[in-house]
C-alpha positions in Angstrom: 7.0 -0.1 1.3 9.9 -2.5 2.2 11.7 -4.5 -0.4 11.8 -8.2 0.6 15.1 -8.7 -1.3 17.0 -6.2 0.8 18.7 -7.5 4.0 16.9 -6.6 7.2 13.6 -6.0 5.5 10.4 -7.7 6.6 8.4 -10.0 4.4 6.0 -12.6 5.7 6.4 -16.3 4.8 4.3 -16.8 1.6 2.9 -20.1 3.0 1.9 -19.3 6.6 2.4 -15.5 6.8 4.8 -15.7 9.8 8.0 -13.6 9.7 10.6 -15.1 7.4 13.9 -16.2 8.7 17.3 -15.7 7.0 18.1 -19.4 7.0 14.9 -20.4 5.0 14.4 -17.2 3.1 11.7 -16.4 1.9 10.1 -18.9 4.2 9.9 -19.1 8.0 10.9 -22.8 8.3 11.9 -25.9 6.4 8.3 -27.1 6.6 7.0 -24.1 4.7 9.8 -24.5 2.1 8.8 -28.1 1.6 5.1 -27.2 1.3 6.0 -24.8 -1.4 8.1 -27.3 -3.2 5.4 -29.9 -3.0 3.0 -27.4 -4.6 5.3 -27.0 -7.6 5.7 -30.8 -7.9 1.9 -31.4 -7.9 1.5 -28.5 -10.4 -0.7 -26.5 -8.0 1.3 -23.6 -9.2 1.7 -22.7 -12.9 3.4 -20.0 -14.9 0.9 -18.4 -17.3 1.7 -18.6 -21.0 -0.2 -17.7 -24.2 -1.7 -20.7 -26.0 0.5 -22.0 -28.8 -0.6 -21.3 -32.3 -1.4 -24.1 -34.7 2.1 -24.2 -36.3 3.8 -24.5 -32.9 1.2 -27.2 -31.8 2.0 -29.3 -34.9 5.8 -29.0 -34.2 5.3 -30.1 -30.6 3.1 -33.1 -31.7 5.8 -34.4 -34.2 
C-alpha cells in the first residue's frame, strides 16, 4: 500500500478521486481545494468528540 505523504506516491483527490497534483496536494486542483474548504466552513465535516459531562457543560455555560 502506498503512503500518500511520501513524495512520488499516488493518492486520489479526496473530492473527485482524480490523481492529486503536487501544487494542490492532496487535491487535484484549486477547485477541489475550495470545495473542501467550503465544506469545513459550512460544518459539513466535524471532528468527533465525546459529549461533555455536566460539570464541563456548566463551566461552558457560565
